C-alpha positions in Angstrom: 233.7 140.5 61.5 237.2 140.1 63.1 237.5 137.0 65.0 239.1 137.4 68.1 243.1 136.7 67.9 243.6 133.2 70.3 247.6 133.5 69.9 249.0 137.2 69.1 252.9 137.3 70.4 254.4 139.0 73.2 257.4 138.4 75.1 254.7 136.6 77.7 254.3 133.8 75.4 257.7 132.1 76.2 256.6 131.7 80.0 258.9 131.0 83.0 261.4 129.0 81.8 262.8 128.2 85.6 259.3 127.7 86.9 257.4 125.9 84.2 261.4 123.5 83.6 262.8 123.3 86.6 264.7 119.7 85.1 264.9 120.4 82.0 265.9 124.3 81.7 265.8 126.3 78.7 267.3 124.3 76.3 266.4 121.3 74.2 268.0 119.5 70.9 268.1 121.7 67.9 266.2 118.2 65.8 263.7 119.3 67.9 263.8 122.4 66.7 263.6 122.0 63.0 260.7 119.2 63.3 258.2 122.2 64.6 260.0 124.5 62.0 259.7 122.2 58.4 256.9 120.0 59.5 255.3 123.8 60.2 256.6 124.8 56.7 255.2 121.4 55.1 252.2 122.4 56.2 251.7 125.8 55.1 253.5 125.5 52.0 250.7 122.2 51.0 247.9 124.9 51.9 249.4 127.9 50.6 251.9 127.5 48.0 256.1 127.7 48.3 255.8 132.0 47.7 253.1 132.5 50.5 255.0 130.6 53.1 257.9 132.4 52.3 256.3 135.6 53.0 254.7 134.6 56.4 258.0 133.0 57.7 259.9 136.4 56.5 256.8 137.5 58.5 257.0 136.2 62.0 261.3 136.6 61.3 260.1 139.9 61.9 257.8 139.8 64.6 260.3 137.7 66.4 263.2 140.3 65.2 261.5 142.7 66.4 260.1 141.5 70.0 263.8 140.2 70.3 265.6 143.6 70.0 263.0 145.5 72.2 263.6 142.2 75.7 266.7 141.5 74.5 268.7 144.5 73.9 266.7 147.4 74.3 267.6 151.1 72.3 271.1 151.0 71.7 272.6 154.2 69.8 276.3 152.8 68.8 277.1 150.5 65.4 280.1 148.7 67.0 278.1 148.2 70.7 274.8 147.0 68.3 277.2 144.5 66.5 279.4 143.1 69.7 275.9 142.4 71.6 274.4 140.7 68.7 277.1 138.6 68.1 277.8 137.5 72.0 273.8 136.6 72.2 273.6 134.8 69.3 276.2 132.4 70.2 275.2 132.1 73.6 271.9 131.5 72.8 273.2 128.9 69.9 271.0 130.9 67.2 274.7 131.1 65.5 277.7 132.9 64.9 277.3 136.5 63.4 280.0 137.9 61.4 279.8 141.1 59.5 281.3 141.2 56.3 280.5 144.8 55.1 279.1 147.8 56.8 277.8 151.6 55.6 276.1 153.4 57.9 276.3 156.5 55.2 274.0 154.0 52.6 272.6 151.7 55.0 273.9 148.7 53.3 275.3 145.5 54.8 276.3 142.0 54.4 276.2 139.1 57.1 276.9 136.4 57.5 275.9 133.9 60.4 277.8 130.1 60.3 276.6 127.5 62.3 272.9 128.5 61.9 270.4 127.1 64.2 267.9 126.6 61.3 270.2 125.1 58.2 273.7 124.1 58.6 274.2 120.3 58.3 271.5 120.0 56.4 271.3 118.2 52.7 272.0 120.3 49.5 268.5 122.2 48.0 269.3 124.4 45.8 268.4 126.7 46.9 268.5 129.4 50.2 266.1 128.6 52.9 266.2 131.2 55.5 263.7 133.2 54.9 262.4 133.5 59.1 266.0 134.1 59.2 265.8 137.4 57.0 262.7 138.8 58.6 265.0 138.4 61.7 267.7 140.6 60.6 265.9 142.8 58.8 263.5 143.7 62.4 267.1 143.8 64.0 268.8 146.1 61.6 265.5 148.2 61.3 264.7 148.9 65.1 268.3 149.8 65.7 268.8 152.3 62.6 264.5 153.3 62.4 265.0 152.7 58.8 263.1 149.9 56.9 265.0 146.8 55.6 264.7 144.1 52.9 267.3 141.7 54.0 268.2 138.1 51.1 269.8 135.8 51.5 272.5 134.7 49.1 275.4 132.3 50.0 273.8 128.7 52.7 274.4 125.6 53.6 271.5 124.2 51.8 272.6 126.3 48.5 276.4 124.6 49.3 277.3 127.3 51.1 278.7 126.6 54.7 277.6 130.0 56.2 274.6 131.7 55.6 275.3 134.8 54.2 272.4 138.3 53.9 272.7 141.5 51.6 271.0 143.8 53.8 269.8 147.2 52.1 267.3 150.3 53.6 264.3 150.3 51.8 263.1 153.8 50.5 260.2 155.0 52.0 
């Protein structure tokens, strides 16, 4: 027996911000976003453990990335245009400053950095990479653009002592 879903994601759940927030607009303080993210993460981790929590955050990032690509970018065919569009939108929305360090379109292997990352820049060092949601988000953006499946892994993070988040992205054989 399947239970009806209460909050199946759709872009419409973002709402009409002009209507709903005529005085405050579309922006909030970063602390509020992090308060929600890390409180939610802690509750999930207490219930299901760190490994399952990471898996759920990766999947949530993928869903968000798929929807973001479809609703913000739409179909693109030129890689340079795709990168420029991502750089502009991620910066304008305050998500982070994207840079592509390596891009091999033939092997579909990429190394990307996101500075001033929404999730972790300025946090204390934790001796671990924490941007699992970002991994899924980036994987979905690359998958949406290329049509190939990707595995994205954060290899450097503000929380592991670096001052930018670095991600490797590799196409996964089907």
